[in-house]
C-alpha positions in Angstrom: 206.7 -18.0 -60.4 207.0 -19.5 -63.9 203.3 -19.5 -64.8 201.0 -16.6 -63.8 197.5 -17.6 -62.9 195.5 -15.9 -65.6 192.7 -18.4 -65.5 191.2 -19.4 -62.1 188.5 -21.7 -63.4 190.3 -24.4 -65.3 188.0 -27.4 -64.8 191.1 -29.7 -64.6 190.2 -30.7 -61.0 186.6 -31.8 -61.8 187.6 -35.4 -61.9 189.0 -35.4 -58.3 192.6 -34.8 -59.0 194.8 -31.7 -58.6 198.1 -30.6 -60.1 201.3 -30.4 -58.2 204.0 -27.8 -58.8 206.1 -30.3 -60.8 203.2 -30.9 -63.3 202.1 -34.3 -61.9 198.6 -34.9 -60.8 197.4 -36.5 -57.6 194.0 -37.3 -56.0 192.6 -34.4 -54.1 192.5 -36.5 -50.9 196.1 -37.6 -51.2 198.3 -37.1 -48.0 200.3 -34.4 -49.8 197.1 -32.4 -50.5 196.0 -32.8 -46.9 199.3 -31.4 -45.7 199.1 -28.6 -48.2 195.6 -27.8 -47.0 196.6 -27.8 -43.3 199.5 -25.3 -44.0 197.2 -23.2 -46.1 194.5 -23.1 -43.3 197.2 -22.1 -40.8 198.4 -19.3 -43.0 194.9 -18.0 -43.4 194.4 -18.1 -39.6 197.7 -16.2 -39.1 196.2 -13.6 -41.5 193.0 -13.4 -39.4 195.2 -12.8 -36.3 197.1 -10.1 -38.2 193.7 -8.3 -38.8 193.7 -7.6 -35.0 195.5 -4.5 -33.6 199.0 -5.9 -32.9 202.3 -4.3 -31.8 204.4 -3.5 -34.9 207.1 -6.1 -34.1 204.5 -8.8 -33.7 202.9 -7.9 -37.1 206.4 -8.0 -38.6 207.1 -11.4 -37.2 203.7 -12.7 -38.4 204.3 -11.3 -41.9 207.5 -13.3 -42.0 205.7 -16.4 -40.8 203.1 -16.0 -43.6 205.9 -15.9 -46.2 207.6 -18.9 -44.5 204.3 -20.9 -44.6 203.9 -20.1 -48.2 207.5 -21.4 -48.7 206.6 -24.6 -46.8 203.5 -24.9 -49.0 205.8 -24.7 -52.1 207.9 -27.6 -50.6 204.8 -29.7 -50.2 203.4 -28.8 -53.6 206.7 -29.6 -55.5 208.0 -33.1 -54.5 211.8 -32.9 -53.8 211.9 -29.1 -53.5 213.2 -27.5 -50.4 212.6 -23.8 -49.6 212.8 -23.4 -45.9 216.2 -23.2 -44.3 217.5 -23.9 -40.8 217.9 -20.1 -40.5 214.1 -19.7 -40.6 213.8 -22.3 -37.8 216.5 -20.4 -35.8 214.6 -17.1 -36.3 211.5 -18.7 -34.8 213.5 -19.9 -31.8 214.9 -16.4 -31.3 211.5 -14.9 -31.4 210.2 -17.5 -28.9 213.1 -16.6 -26.5 212.5 -12.9 -26.9 208.8 -13.1 -26.2 209.0 -15.6 -23.4 211.8 -13.8 -21.6 209.4 -11.2 -20.2 206.5 -13.6 -19.4 206.0 -15.1 -15.9 207.1 -18.7 -15.5 204.2 -21.1 -16.0 203.5 -23.4 -13.0 200.2 -24.6 -14.3 198.5 -25.3 -17.6 196.5 -22.4 -19.1 193.3 -22.3 -21.0 193.2 -20.8 -24.5 191.5 -17.4 -24.4 191.8 -13.9 -22.9 191.8 -11.2 -25.5 190.5 -11.9 -29.0 194.0 -11.6 -30.5 195.4 -14.1 -27.9 192.5 -16.5 -28.5 193.3 -16.4 -32.2 196.9 -17.1 -31.5 195.9 -20.1 -29.4 193.6 -21.3 -32.3 196.5 -20.8 -34.7 198.7 -22.9 -32.4 196.2 -25.7 -32.4 195.9 -25.6 -36.2 199.7 -25.5 -36.4 199.9 -28.7 -34.3 197.4 -30.4 -36.7 199.4 -29.3 -39.7 202.6 -30.6 -38.0 201.0 -34.0 -37.4 199.8 -34.2 -41.1 203.3 -33.2 -42.3 204.9 -35.9 -40.1 202.5 -38.5 -41.6 203.5 -37.3 -45.1 207.2 -37.5 -44.2 206.7 -41.3 -43.5 205.8 -41.7 -47.2 208.0 -39.2 -49.0 210.9 -36.9 -48.4 210.0 -33.7 -46.5 212.8 -31.3 -45.5 214.0 -31.4 -41.9 213.6 -27.5 -41.6 210.1 -27.9 -42.9 209.1 -30.3 -40.2 211.0 -28.4 -37.5 209.4 -25.1 -38.6 205.9 -26.1 -37.6 207.1 -27.4 -34.3 208.8 -24.1 -33.4 205.9 -22.0 -34.8 203.4 -23.7 -32.4 205.7 -22.7 -29.6 205.9 -19.1 -30.8 202.1 -19.0 -31.1 201.7 -20.2 -27.6 204.0 -17.6 -26.1 202.6 -15.0 -28.4 199.1 -15.6 -27.0 200.4 -15.1 -23.5 202.3 -12.0 -24.6 199.3 -10.4 -26.2 197.2 -11.1 -23.1 199.9 -9.6 -20.9 200.1 -6.4 -23.1 196.4 -6.0 -22.7 196.5 -6.5 -18.9 194.7 -9.8 -19.2 196.2 -12.6 -16.9 196.6 -16.1 -18.1 193.5 -18.2 -17.5 194.7 -21.1 -15.3 193.3 -24.5 -15.7 191.5 -25.7 -12.5 191.3 -29.5 -12.6 188.7 -31.4 -10.7 186.9 -28.2 -9.7 183.5 -28.4 -8.0 180.9 -26.2 -9.6 
């Protein structure tokens, strides 16, 4: 980090623009800033999930995810910069496989919920999908790294199986969707 944040209140954004990592300024409602905000919100929600009691390996994975999301944010904040590698995408795939291996096969859709930790993982999954959609839109206008786009797609898969895993560890079954039910 080349410049330390010694002043938080700078007033430079009072006119509706914000600075990017390369020194350029863009409107605060620019697509790049929307994408950056979505990734930041996702990272915050992962932090909320980590405030729950979690198995040590899950906490370790989520800590790595938070670092990766910060790296992705740096890619978005600095046009032309790439920080995430294919290795980080492959790590997510391996975690998905490891967690999913012990889960019962799904034959029906499930509802988000169960334990608080699982519900937070489901919420993080939904926010991750929104961040992915925003990043895909941004990628139509400017270069976004392939691993950056792939990472959010794999992360939403991980958060889905993680929610199921956390429920299973707590003895909470999946909540199956019952379409066209009669109340």
